[in-house]
C-alpha positions as a Python dict, from the first residue, in 0.01 Angstrom:
ca = {
    (1, 'X'): (0, 0, 0),
    (2, 'X'): (-54, 54, -373),
    (3, 'X'): (-382, 217, -474),
    (4, 'X'): (-518, -97, -641),
    (5, 'X'): (-412, -313, -346),
    (6, 'X'): (-575, -65, -108),
    (7, 'X'): (-902, -71, -305),
    (8, 'X'): (-911, -450, -300),
    (9, 'X'): (-831, -448, 71),
    (10, 'X'): (-1124, -211, 135),
    (11, 'X'): (-1351, -434, -73),
    (12, 'X'): (-1239, -730, 136),
    (13, 'X'): (-1326, -545, 457),
    (14, 'X'): (-1670, -460, 318),
    (15, 'X'): (-1721, -828, 244),
    (16, 'X'): (-1623, -914, 601),
    (17, 'X'): (-1859, -648, 736),
    (18, 'X'): (-2148, -790, 534),
    (19, 'X'): (-2062, -1138, 655),
    (20, 'X'): (-2049, -1022, 1020),
    (21, 'X'): (-1692, -1140, 1086),
    (22, 'X'): (-1494, -815, 1066),
    (23, 'X'): (-1256, -757, 1357),
    (24, 'X'): (-1270, -437, 1571),
    (25, 'X'): (-938, -316, 1424),
    (26, 'X'): (-1056, -382, 1068),
    (27, 'X'): (-1386, -207, 1139),
    (28, 'X'): (-1202, 98, 1274),
    (29, 'X'): (-978, 102, 964),
    (30, 'X'): (-1288, 90, 740),
    (31, 'X'): (-1457, 370, 935),
    (32, 'X'): (-1147, 588, 902),
    (33, 'X'): (-1142, 520, 528),
    (34, 'X'): (-1509, 628, 501),
    (35, 'X'): (-1430, 946, 693),
    (36, 'X'): (-1159, 1040, 442),
    (37, 'X'): (-1410, 1168, 185),
    (38, 'X'): (-1776, 1180, 87),
    (39, 'X'): (-1686, 978, -225),
    (40, 'X'): (-1563, 695, -5),
    (41, 'X'): (-1881, 698, 203),
    (42, 'X'): (-2101, 710, -108),
    (43, 'X'): (-1910, 418, -258),
    (44, 'X'): (-1949, 220, 65),
    (45, 'X'): (-2324, 277, 63),
    (46, 'X'): (-2348, 163, -297),
    (47, 'X'): (-2145, -152, -245),
    (48, 'X'): (-2352, -250, 59),
    (49, 'X'): (-2684, -191, -114),
    (50, 'X'): (-2862, -529, -153),
    (51, 'X'): (-3017, -415, -483),
    (52, 'X'): (-2673, -339, -621),
    (53, 'X'): (-2532, -673, -501),
    (54, 'X'): (-2823, -864, -647),
    (55, 'X'): (-2798, -681, -980),
    (56, 'X'): (-2424, -740, -1009),
    (57, 'X'): (-2454, -1102, -901),
    (58, 'X'): (-2712, -1158, -1172),
    (59, 'X'): (-2487, -1001, -1433),
    (60, 'X'): (-2172, -1194, -1342),
    (61, 'X'): (-2345, -1526, -1292),
    (62, 'X'): (-2523, -1491, -1625),
    (63, 'X'): (-2182, -1472, -1786),
    (64, 'X'): (-1998, -1733, -1581),
    (65, 'X'): (-2253, -1966, -1429),
    (66, 'X'): (-2622, -1917, -1496),
    (67, 'X'): (-2712, -2223, -1291),
    (68, 'X'): (-2545, -2078, -984),
    (69, 'X'): (-2744, -1758, -1025),
    (70, 'X'): (-3071, -1952, -1049),
    (71, 'X'): (-2983, -2132, -728),
    (72, 'X'): (-2903, -1807, -548),
    (73, 'X'): (-3216, -1644, -688),
    (74, 'X'): (-3415, -1932, -540),
    (75, 'X'): (-3261, -1855, -202),
    (76, 'X'): (-3354, -1490, -233),
    (77, 'X'): (-3711, -1582, -323),
    (78, 'X'): (-3738, -1771, 5),
    (79, 'X'): (-3618, -1467, 196),
    (80, 'X'): (-3897, -1241, 71),
    (81, 'X'): (-4177, -1398, 275),
    (82, 'X'): (-4489, -1192, 353),
    (83, 'X'): (-4438, -1213, 730),
    (84, 'X'): (-4065, -1229, 792),
    (85, 'X'): (-3747, -1095, 635),
    (86, 'X'): (-3404, -1218, 735),
    (87, 'X'): (-3140, -978, 611),
    (88, 'X'): (-2869, -1201, 754),
    (89, 'X'): (-2987, -1476, 521),
    (90, 'X'): (-2876, -1256, 232),
    (91, 'X'): (-2555, -1147, 399),
    (92, 'X'): (-2435, -1504, 449),
    (93, 'X'): (-2368, -1506, 74),
    (94, 'X'): (-2122, -1220, 114),
    (95, 'X'): (-1828, -1454, 59),
    (96, 'X'): (-1973, -1540, -281),
    (97, 'X'): (-1976, -1175, -386),
    (98, 'X'): (-1639, -1076, -237),
    (99, 'X'): (-1466, -1094, -576),
    (100, 'X'): (-1758, -902, -724),
    (101, 'X'): (-1709, -629, -465),
    (102, 'X'): (-1344, -601, -559),
    (103, 'X'): (-1422, -575, -929),
    (104, 'X'): (-1708, -332, -869),
    (105, 'X'): (-1486, -124, -645),
    (106, 'X'): (-1225, -81, -916),
    (107, 'X'): (-1489, -12, -1180),
    (108, 'X'): (-1650, 262, -973),
    (109, 'X'): (-1311, 411, -895),
    (110, 'X'): (-1259, 439, -1269),
    (111, 'X'): (-1606, 576, -1336),
    (112, 'X'): (-1756, 760, -1040),
    (113, 'X'): (-2043, 887, -1254),
    (114, 'X'): (-2200, 542, -1278),
    (115, 'X'): (-2576, 507, -1267),
    (116, 'X'): (-2708, 555, -909),
    (117, 'X'): (-2984, 347, -750),
    (118, 'X'): (-3325, 505, -713),
    (119, 'X'): (-3304, 562, -339),
    (120, 'X'): (-2994, 775, -391),
    (121, 'X'): (-3159, 989, -654),
    (122, 'X'): (-3350, 1162, -378),
    (123, 'X'): (-3038, 1201, -169),
    (124, 'X'): (-2962, 1552, -292),
    (125, 'X'): (-2961, 1661, 71),
    (126, 'X'): (-2764, 1394, 260),
    (127, 'X'): (-2903, 1247, 580),
    (128, 'X'): (-2577, 1173, 754),
    (129, 'X'): (-2529, 945, 1053),
    (130, 'X'): (-2491, 1088, 1401),
    (131, 'X'): (-2167, 1236, 1528),
    (132, 'X'): (-2001, 1368, 1841),
    (133, 'X'): (-2187, 1681, 1948),
    (134, 'X'): (-2387, 1791, 2252),
    (135, 'X'): (-2497, 2087, 2461),
    (136, 'X'): (-2343, 2151, 2805),
    (137, 'X'): (-2549, 2354, 3053),
    (138, 'X'): (-2344, 2492, 3341),
    (139, 'X'): (-2468, 2548, 3695),
    (140, 'X'): (-2528, 2917, 3625),
    (141, 'X'): (-2743, 2836, 3321),
    (142, 'X'): (-2476, 2919, 3064),
    (143, 'X'): (-2495, 2696, 2755),
    (144, 'X'): (-2183, 2568, 2583),
    (145, 'X'): (-2201, 2391, 2248),
    (146, 'X'): (-1975, 2089, 2228),
    (147, 'X'): (-1866, 2017, 1871),
    (148, 'X'): (-1644, 1757, 1714),
    (149, 'X'): (-1271, 1829, 1758),
    (150, 'X'): (-1350, 2138, 1970),
    (151, 'X'): (-1119, 2220, 2262),
    (152, 'X'): (-1270, 2404, 2562),
    (153, 'X'): (-1140, 2483, 2911),
    (154, 'X'): (-1372, 2607, 3189),
    (155, 'X'): (-1375, 2640, 3565),
    (156, 'X'): (-1685, 2582, 3778),
    (157, 'X'): (-1771, 2787, 4087),
    (158, 'X'): (-1639, 2511, 4315),
    (159, 'X'): (-1304, 2520, 4136),
    (160, 'X'): (-1359, 2204, 3931),
    (161, 'X'): (-1169, 2216, 3603),
    (162, 'X'): (-1377, 2128, 3298),
    (163, 'X'): (-1214, 2052, 2965),
    (164, 'X'): (-1334, 1925, 2630),
    (165, 'X'): (-1062, 1762, 2423),
    (166, 'X'): (-1070, 1481, 2166),
    (167, 'X'): (-1450, 1474, 2191),
    (168, 'X'): (-1441, 1384, 2562),
    (169, 'X'): (-1575, 1617, 2832),
    (170, 'X'): (-1359, 1576, 3144),
    (171, 'X'): (-1401, 1697, 3503),
    (172, 'X'): (-1114, 1719, 3751),
    (173, 'X'): (-1166, 1801, 4116),
    (174, 'X'): (-959, 2084, 4258),
    (175, 'X'): (-790, 1858, 4511),
    (176, 'X'): (-916, 2033, 4823),
    (177, 'X'): (-1119, 1848, 5086),
    (178, 'X'): (-1485, 1853, 4997),
    (179, 'X'): (-1708, 2015, 5256),
    (180, 'X'): (-2006, 1786, 5322),
    (181, 'X'): (-2223, 2090, 5385),
    (182, 'X'): (-2125, 2251, 5060),
    (183, 'X'): (-2398, 2282, 4799),
    (184, 'X'): (-2268, 2106, 4487),
    (185, 'X'): (-2277, 2265, 4146),
    (186, 'X'): (-2468, 2067, 3883),
    (187, 'X'): (-2403, 2046, 3511),
    (188, 'X'): (-2628, 1893, 3247),
    (189, 'X'): (-2517, 1746, 2918),
    (190, 'X'): (-2785, 1716, 2652),
    (191, 'X'): (-2707, 1491, 2356),
    (192, 'X'): (-2959, 1563, 2078),
    (193, 'X'): (-3095, 1329, 1817),
    (194, 'X'): (-2814, 1262, 1573),
    (195, 'X'): (-2549, 1296, 1843),
    (196, 'X'): (-2342, 1097, 2091),
    (197, 'X'): (-2084, 1200, 2348),
    (198, 'X'): (-1844, 1076, 2613),
    (199, 'X'): (-1758, 1231, 2947),
    (200, 'X'): (-1539, 1156, 3247),
    (201, 'X'): (-1690, 1261, 3578),
    (202, 'X'): (-1498, 1413, 3867),
    (203, 'X'): (-1453, 1074, 4038),
    (204, 'X'): (-1304, 920, 3723),
    (205, 'X'): (-1620, 737, 3617),
    (206, 'X'): (-1664, 720, 3239),
    (207, 'X'): (-1996, 770, 3063),
    (208, 'X'): (-2085, 710, 2697),
    (209, 'X'): (-2413, 876, 2598),
    (210, 'X'): (-2642, 773, 2315),
    (211, 'X'): (-2858, 1001, 2099),
    (212, 'X'): (-3153, 1189, 2251),
    (213, 'X'): (-3016, 1150, 2604),
    (214, 'X'): (-2965, 1386, 2898),
    (215, 'X'): (-2747, 1344, 3206),
    (216, 'X'): (-2750, 1577, 3508),
    (217, 'X'): (-2458, 1537, 3751),
    (218, 'X'): (-2261, 1726, 4018),
    (219, 'X'): (-1929, 1874, 3912),
    (220, 'X'): (-1777, 1740, 4234),
    (221, 'X'): (-1908, 1444, 4434),
    (222, 'X'): (-1955, 1520, 4803),
    (223, 'X'): (-2145, 1354, 5084),
    (224, 'X'): (-2228, 983, 5113),
    (225, 'X'): (-2328, 902, 4755),
    (226, 'X'): (-2259, 984, 4393),
    (227, 'X'): (-2593, 1050, 4226),
    (228, 'X'): (-2664, 1133, 3860),
    (229, 'X'): (-2992, 1169, 3670),
    (230, 'X'): (-3043, 1005, 3332),
    (231, 'X'): (-3304, 1031, 3059),
    (232, 'X'): (-3225, 828, 2749),
    (233, 'X'): (-2940, 577, 2724),
    (234, 'X'): (-2587, 568, 2860),
    (235, 'X'): (-2313, 317, 2930),
    (236, 'X'): (-2124, 361, 3258),
    (237, 'X'): (-1783, 245, 3376),
    (238, 'X'): (-1798, 351, 3740),
    (239, 'X'): (-1485, 419, 3945),
    (240, 'X'): (-1491, 198, 4255),
    (241, 'X'): (-1557, 372, 4586),
    (242, 'X'): (-1714, 148, 4852),
    (243, 'X'): (-1773, 444, 5084),
    (244, 'X'): (-1973, 637, 4822),
    (245, 'X'): (-2218, 431, 4613),
    (246, 'X'): (-2290, 550, 4259),
    (247, 'X'): (-2662, 590, 4180),
    (248, 'X'): (-2822, 644, 3841),
    (249, 'X'): (-3175, 780, 3880),
    (250, 'X'): (-3420, 730, 3592),
    (251, 'X'): (-3791, 786, 3551),
    (252, 'X'): (-3864, 424, 3651),
    (253, 'X'): (-3583, 310, 3878),
    (254, 'X'): (-3269, 380, 4079),
    (255, 'X'): (-2961, 182, 3975),
    (256, 'X'): (-2701, 161, 4253),
    (257, 'X'): (-2344, 35, 4218),
    (258, 'X'): (-2008, 57, 4389),
    (259, 'X'): (-1789, 9, 4084),
    (260, 'X'): (-1896, -172, 3770),
    (261, 'X'): (-1974, -161, 3396),
    (262, 'X'): (-2337, -141, 3293),
    (263, 'X'): (-2579, 7, 3040),
    (264, 'X'): (-2903, 189, 3123),
    (265, 'X'): (-3172, 249, 2861),
    (266, 'X'): (-3444, 477, 2998),
    (267, 'X'): (-3603, 671, 2713),
    (268, 'X'): (-3936, 833, 2796),
    (269, 'X'): (-4089, 701, 2473),
    (270, 'X'): (-3993, 337, 2541),
    (271, 'X'): (-4227, 98, 2722),
    (272, 'X'): (-3950, -47, 2938),
    (273, 'X'): (-3642, 73, 3121),
    (274, 'X'): (-3352, -172, 3088),
    (275, 'X'): (-3036, -210, 3295),
    (276, 'X'): (-2780, -448, 3147),
    (277, 'X'): (-2481, -556, 3358),
    (278, 'X'): (-2148, -639, 3199),
    (279, 'X'): (-1923, -646, 3504),
    (280, 'X'): (-1961, -619, 3882),
    (281, 'X'): (-2291, -603, 4070),
    (282, 'X'): (-2591, -374, 4040),
    (283, 'X'): (-2885, -310, 4270),
    (284, 'X'): (-3201, -204, 4084),
    (285, 'X'): (-3484, -47, 4283),
    (286, 'X'): (-3827, 37, 4145),
    (287, 'X'): (-4171, 91, 4298),
    (288, 'X'): (-4228, -286, 4303),
    (289, 'X'): (-3912, -382, 4488),
    (290, 'X'): (-3537, -434, 4473),
    (291, 'X'): (-3328, -682, 4274),
    (292, 'X'): (-2956, -745, 4247),
    (293, 'X'): (-2839, -852, 3902),
    (294, 'X'): (-2523, -1033, 3798),
    (295, 'X'): (-2303, -994, 3489),
    (296, 'X'): (-2489, -1106, 3179),
    (297, 'X'): (-2829, -1029, 3331),
    (298, 'X'): (-3077, -753, 3256),
    (299, 'X'): (-3339, -586, 3474),
    (300, 'X'): (-3648, -483, 3276),
    (301, 'X'): (-3894, -240, 3437),
    (302, 'X'): (-4230, -155, 3282),
    (303, 'X'): (-4441, 158, 3322),
    (304, 'X'): (-4600, 19, 3638),
    (305, 'X'): (-4259, -24, 3800),
    (306, 'X'): (-4275, -404, 3783),
    (307, 'X'): (-3937, -570, 3745),
    (308, 'X'): (-3832, -877, 3550),
    (309, 'X'): (-3479, -1020, 3560),
    (310, 'X'): (-3362, -1210, 3255),
    (311, 'X'): (-3041, -1388, 3164),
    (312, 'X'): (-3150, -1455, 2807),
    (313, 'X'): (-2983, -1149, 2655),
    (314, 'X'): (-2728, -1084, 2384),
    (315, 'X'): (-2463, -850, 2524),
    (316, 'X'): (-2334, -768, 2176),
    (317, 'X'): (-2683, -661, 2070),
    (318, 'X'): (-2740, -452, 2383),
    (319, 'X'): (-2405, -276, 2347),
    (320, 'X'): (-2418, -238, 1968),
    (321, 'X'): (-2484, 139, 1981),
    (322, 'X'): (-2169, 204, 2187),
    (323, 'X'): (-1957, -15, 1961),
    (324, 'X'): (-2073, 161, 1644),
    (325, 'X'): (-2331, -85, 1513),
    (326, 'X'): (-2699, -146, 1465),
    (327, 'X'): (-2788, -504, 1554),
    (328, 'X'): (-3145, -625, 1511),
    (329, 'X'): (-3280, -966, 1604),
    (330, 'X'): (-3642, -1033, 1512),
    (331, 'X'): (-3710, -660, 1544),
    (332, 'X'): (-4024, -490, 1415),
    (333, 'X'): (-4014, -198, 1175),
    (334, 'X'): (-4133, 52, 1436),
    (335, 'X'): (-3863, -47, 1683),
    (336, 'X'): (-3600, -22, 1412),
    (337, 'X'): (-3719, 317, 1295),
    (338, 'X'): (-3731, 442, 1654),
    (339, 'X'): (-3355, 384, 1674),
    (340, 'X'): (-3305, 534, 1329),
    (341, 'X'): (-3503, 848, 1419),
    (342, 'X'): (-3272, 914, 1714),
    (343, 'X'): (-2948, 845, 1530),
    (344, 'X'): (-3032, 1025, 1205),
    (345, 'X'): (-3241, 1303, 1367),
    (346, 'X'): (-3562, 1221, 1179),
    (347, 'X'): (-3938, 1224, 1229),
    (348, 'X'): (-4111, 904, 1119),
    (349, 'X'): (-4474, 887, 999),
    (350, 'X'): (-4666, 568, 915),
    (351, 'X'): (-4950, 560, 665),
    (352, 'X'): (-5186, 267, 618),
    (353, 'X'): (-5143, -82, 760),
    (354, 'X'): (-4775, -157, 815),
    (355, 'X'): (-4711, -535, 809),
    (356, 'X'): (-4575, -707, 1118),
    (357, 'X'): (-4246, -799, 954),
    (358, 'X'): (-3942, -891, 1160),
    (359, 'X'): (-3586, -809, 1066),
    (360, 'X'): (-3249, -942, 1174),
    (361, 'X'): (-2915, -797, 1073),
    (362, 'X'): (-2606, -599, 1162),
    (363, 'X'): (-2464, -284, 1005),
    (364, 'X'): (-2232, 3, 1088),
    (365, 'X'): (-2380, 320, 1235),
    (366, 'X'): (-2149, 508, 997),
    (367, 'X'): (-2384, 432, 707),
    (368, 'X'): (-2601, 727, 603),
    (369, 'X'): (-2979, 694, 618),
    (370, 'X'): (-3018, 604, 253),
    (371, 'X'): (-2788, 309, 306),
    (372, 'X'): (-2978, 219, 622),
    (373, 'X'): (-3319, 195, 452),
    (374, 'X'): (-3183, -30, 177),
    (375, 'X'): (-3209, -328, 410),
    (376, 'X'): (-3582, -268, 456),
    (377, 'X'): (-3695, -243, 95),
    (378, 'X'): (-3716, -620, 39),
    (379, 'X'): (-4013, -626, 277),
    (380, 'X'): (-4217, -426, 28),
    (381, 'X'): (-4203, -105, 231),
    (382, 'X'): (-4182, 235, 64),
    (383, 'X'): (-4005, 540, 205),
    (384, 'X'): (-4098, 895, 111),
    (385, 'X'): (-3826, 1125, 243),
    (386, 'X'): (-3889, 1499, 258),
    (387, 'X'): (-3643, 1698, 458),
    (388, 'X'): (-3626, 1538, 802),
    (389, 'X'): (-3959, 1355, 775),
    (390, 'X'): (-3979, 992, 658),
    (391, 'X'): (-4321, 858, 562),
    (392, 'X'): (-4346, 479, 550),
    (393, 'X'): (-4615, 299, 350),
    (394, 'X'): (-4664, -57, 236),
}
């Protein structure tokens, strides 16, 4: 693909991303392009900045069709209500600015020293999105740092082979018959803020872990059950074994399955623990009782252990973190920033009365924090960023 054709193709993918209709393969291609260089990522952030789009739209429509700009400006004025901000309402005009993106893309390629928006002026120290890294704590207390593209081979005291390749931590049983009386060895994987990681347990079950999450698990499953301990959020694809149920223990509930796909969100700083079922059957037990949920349902458990089962959920929204997106639907600023703090490894401070504004939108988790906060500025919020602390004021 010629350079100019490639640039226009990238611009087209950005337009699709803004419009919410990019395919998984196209999204992966765009992510790989952003990973090629910091210049690519910076350009992506600029072209997805609403201020930049609005400024360029105004310029081009003034030249070609002032009436069209006035109409669009009227739409934008409606968006900026004092109580509610719909980012998707802006993004639905992405098709209108697709040509603009292509032109802007080529212009910035030709002049990469163009004027930068104000929020990027303070971005001398980048606040990058999360990446694959974690800390592995072995049964003997030894700590092993897991980094991106790092290959490691270990052997646990029970003979289990542990390897870390292609950013996946994998356990393989030694093949001998497990002694039911044997005391299992336990490992713990700690994924910090700004991290994520994947592992394959000794039974073949796959686990994707979100930021600020910890999972404790045996290196080899023995006895009558497979039990792991979770704080934070993880998505599980459990290998089926009817003779040995798989149990995820959290601070509010036990989630028991035989073989299924489900997501558990059990952060200590969240009001509710949520178990979302994608496939199979899950039994959720808390202090208030036991419920069995079906695919497409979610069990919500509050701090008192009370359960509520709901079918009114958006699976895409619940699984957005695993699929590389932020998806917000009528979300408050504090809930949004709670996710941002985990993913970007930040501390968030609020000063004064923060308005109860709701946001809806979708964006890639590959965007750096300065790109992330661009969607919030239309609500009249101000962000003072010093180091790893973000202070939000009205």
